[in-house]
Phi, psi and omega in degrees: 000135183292142180283136177240120177299148178303148182303322180299322178295315180294323177296316178297319180301311181298319179297321178300317182293317188273318187265353180230305187298316181285156181059037173054048176095355184258343182082167185283160177255158178303132177090352180283154185253129181243127174272110186256119186242130177197164172252171188297334177300329183265017186307316181301317179284325177303313182293317179295323180290319175303316180294322179295322177296316180296318179296331179278358178088012181269172176250149183243129164249111188263141172233089185249114190244159173298156175299160176301325177236119181221128181053043178066016178244137180262109186298309182291320180299317181297326177300310183291333178283328185262320188299139174276164182309318182291336178279324177294326182274354185287138177227121182283077190304310184295318180296311183293321178300317179294322179297312180298320178296328186279323190273152175254334183211165170219146174235126175248121176258113181277134176199123182243127176271345178206096182299343182251027186304322184258016179302127179091349177289141180303116181303330181298323178295319181295316180294322178298317178299318180297319179294323181297325183267006181304322180304328179303309180293321180299315182295320177297320181296318179298316180296322178295320180296335177272005178074024184243013183203136172226163183211162172209158179232138179224168185241135170246119184287141178235167179299319182294320180290320178298317179298319180298326181272358178078031181229163169283164178300320181296318178295321179297315179292332177299321177295318179297314181298316179293315184298324184261006178060032181282351175274002178262145179296332180229077184298330180295321176298318179296319178300318180295324178294316180292318179296332176295323177291317177300317181297324178302313181283329177298317179296322178293320178296320181287330176294327180276334190311313182297343182267350188271130174270309181212160172244138181239113179259123184231154178170184182296335183241019183200141168213086192229134176257131178239133175254107182304319180095168181280153178053047178248150172226159175264138180242164178165157176071026184268347185101345173294120185077126171234110007273162173207122179236000186285157170238125191220163172215167173251105186283172172287107188302335186291345184256019180270125180214145177119204184218160178207141175244137184251127181271353178257139178289157177250123174261115186209135177056039177073018180225163180245119180251124183239160175063040184286134171227140180229142175238131182245144171217124181050040173094348183248149172288115181259347178203141178215153177207160176207151179285324177228147179056041178297326180301317179296317178302314182292324176295320178297315181294332179285347176297137181310125178086351184273005175260015182229155181279131177250348182203146172227129191221147176228139177239128178278125185298337183287341181274328192262138175260009177279120185243351184233154173297130186247358180059031178210122186306321181308321180269318185294331178280358177239018183295142175269262178068190186293331185235018182058214173201162170224151176213156170240153176244130172273133176115221189301135175271157173266107186287346176284000171277001174276140181271358181278184178284077193297332181294336183258355185277150179266164177298326179295321178296317177298316180298320180294337178269002177087018173278122184279154178228141181193164176277352180242157171213101189243110179279130178235133199240144170228140180240015179278168182293130179208156180239137178245122181245129176272125174263113188272161184295339179273005178094351180274171180231152179212122176287123183251346183207128182202142179054037173081015179210155177290143184246010180289000000 
């Protein structure tokens, strides 16, 4: 029998998403419109979240879809098997433009009934579909830069996801409950306390940022140079993603050099990619390998802009209560454990990590500053021991991260 979290837990979860995560920790306002996205596996949380939006005085535009696998049929797989090229490339421009104009926030509830749903599907078809829908994300990003849109992503555990992570559903949900402080009578209060700690280190990183020339991450599985770039800031604690404990920036992609090996698998496009290694020269991936699904990794990297770094992130182990591998990037990129975690994302940069007047800046200006653009944004994670040293413009050095925590 499938495990069902207690109603009180789901109510608290929904309140965190609606009254805290959206609007950068402040929650939604009366009359605002929320685009709520989920599949049928997440129906219990979908309903509670819908109700929480209504209680807050908001409006709901729902996108509730069948599971990836329903009645032994794979919905997404059948699309790629049946659709012709012109259908894969189709983008409903007028509909999506109107949707983006209408909404103030979005909530995405992740739930997979089959993590391997797209195994064996031609990666080129998947990448083509992603490129076709890129304007949707671009339009949301522009609206966000103008301060008129916020979003969050959350996870609803399923039997298939728990199995993938080597846990029972109850054990899997225990990680979700702990990570989101849903075992607390007032989880929003706890979130604010944790975000205050994240903010403490974010401010220290930003105070140092103008002095930093390069960052050097070293360890048994990494020797990588990252160039933060000019007019950059570190972000974190905004409510985007629940849970989220990371502090991140979008570096100048042109200054990435060295190599890195990732000990965590990547779940992407319905497939599991393991043993990923990347080599960079002058900002581009010049060599890549993987133990499994290497073809998919290489197809992803071949997507325009996906051979460059769009994000660099560090998580302090003291903030996170996530202790186990969850087979879902949202959680694995926020893992605590003995050494915290760090990840890089190949593809799209977050332009709100720029300290300039981003609402008025052009795409060309962002590009000239080394902000990468792509239809993909793929986080790849390592949780092994590593040290990050800042090489400052005055020639000195400062260790900023060691043994899974910030040292500032």
